[in-house]
N, C-alpha and C positions, 0 to 999 in steps of 0.2 A: 791600634786596637782600642785604646782608651777613647779616641775620637769617635770610632765606630760605635762603641758602647753608648757614648753620650748622645750621638745622633739617633740611635735606636730608642734610647730612653725618651728623648724629646718627641720623637715621632709617636711613640706609644701614648705619651701624656697628651699630645695634641689631639689624638683620636678620642681621648676620654674627656676632652673639653666640653663643659656643659653649655647648653643654649644660653643660660642666664649669664655665664661669663662672657660668651661671645657678644651678647647684647651690650654688656657693660664696656667691653673693649671697643666696639664700634662707636658708641656714643662718646667715649673718651677721646678716640681719634678725631671725631668730628669737632669736638670741643677744642682740642689743642690746635687744630688747623684754623679754626675761627679766632682763637686767641692770637695766633701768628698774624692773622689779617686784621687784628684789632676790631673784631666784629662782636657786637653785643650778644649775639646768639651763642657765644661760647658759654654763657652762664646757664641757660635752661638745659642745654645738651649736657653740660658738665654735671648739673644737678641729678639728672637721671642716672648717669654713670656712678656718681659717688654714693647714691642711695643703695645701689646694687652692691658696690664694693664694700660697704660697711659689713654686709652679711658674708661676702666671700672671704675677706681677710680674717674675720673672726673664725670662720670655719676651718681655715688652714693654720690657725694659731698665731697669726700676725696681729696681735691685739692692739699694738700701738698704731698700726696702719688702719685698723678698723676705726679707731678713735680719730685718726688723721682724716679719714673720709667724712666723719661727722664734722670735723673742722672745715674741710673743703666745702661742705654743704652750707655751713654758716657763712664762710667767707665769699662763697658764690652769691649768696643772697645779698650780702653786704656790698660786694662789688657791683652787682646789678643795680642796687639802689644808688650808689655813687655815680654810676654811668648815667642813669636817668636824670640825676640832679645836674650833672655836667651838661647834659643835652638841653635842659631847661634854661641853663645859663649861657647857651650858645657856645659852649666850650667842651664838647663831648670827648671824653677819653683822651685828655691831653697827657702826652708822655713826658716823663722827666727822669733825671738821674737822682740817685740817692744823695741826700744831704748827710752831713756828719751825724745829725740826730737819727736819721733813718738807719745808718750803719750801726749805731749804738743799739737801737731797738732790735735790728736784725741779729746782732751778736747775742743780745740777751735772750731772744727767742730760741736761738740755736743752743746756747749753753744751758740755760735753765730748762728748756724743753728736754734736752738730752738727759740731764741729771735726773729730772723727775720721772721721765718715762723709763729710764734704765733701772732706777730704784724700784719702781712699781712692778715692772716686768720681772725683775730678778727675784723679788721677794713675795709677790702676791699672785703670780700666774705660773702656768706650766710652760711658758715660752722657752724654746730651745735656742733662740737667737736674740736675746734681749739687747745686746749692744748694737747690732746692725739694725734691728727693728727701730730702736730709739734714734739712731743717726738718721735713717731715712725719713722718719716722721718729723724730727725736729727741724731739719733743713727744709723739708717741704712746707712745714708750717710757715717758716720765714718767707719762703718763695711765694706762697699763696697770698700772704699779707702784702708783699710788694706788688704782686700782680693786681690785687684789688686797688692799690694806689697808683697803678700804671707806671711803676718804676722799671726802668730797663734792666736793672740788676736782678729782677725776679727770675730771669732765665738762668742766671749763674747758680742761684741757690737751688732751683728746681733740678738743674742738671747734676749737681752734686748728689742730690737725693736719687735721681735716676741711675746714676753710675753705680751706686751701692746696691740699688734694688734689683737690677737685672740678674746678676748671679744668684741672689737670694731667692727670687721667684722660681728660678729653675730648680734650685735645691728643694723648694717647698712643693714642687709638683704642679705649678701653674705656669707652664711655658708660654701659653697664649698671652698671658699678662706680661710675661718677660719680653715677648716680641713687641707688645704694645709699648712697653717702657723704652725699648730700643728705638722705636719709632718716635716716641716723645722726646728722647734724647736728641735725635737728629733734627727734629722740627724745632726744638728749643735753640739749637745753634743758629738756624736760619732766622728764628724769631728774634734773637738777640741783635743780629745785624740789621734786620728789617726795622726793628724799633729804633735803633740808632740812626738809621737813615731818615725815618719819619721824624725823629726828634730834630735832626738838622734842618729838615724842611720846615718844621714848625717855627724855627728860629731864624729862617732866612728872611731878610728884610727886602 
């Protein structure tokens, strides 16, 4: 009965999905597929989606994720610039693994990001899920930074964020975005192994 109730709730929520959310979802799906293919068009399509999601997340009270999408916007522009610089140097989008320094920066982004976001959300907003909202955003911040630097490990950090986000989006009444995040989770798994294969090819003599 509980599963039937959940299915009914999801169906009702899906029927109430707005056109603007649908547009954001479609462009996000296109962007992650292009990221999996290591295609530069992941950035402009992602920019469209993130701009819309800034508004959507704020509307449902996920303030850290609204801020996260602003960060996505900045990092998408940054990644786009890095991509074109690499192209000018005849080395576009070279994939690499995290160095020890990269892991230290990644850990700092996750830990400091979580502490700051949780503190702000708990004390200065009406957020009902400050801990989860902060976890999702902090790990995604780190993943997006790694994606801009074309580090294989970006997929790991992004999927930690996705795994926490899926049930939270259902709880917040945006199931279409939850299904998008499930799609992103699956694509990220394939993206990880695709990038690892491409990395090996880059280093084949």
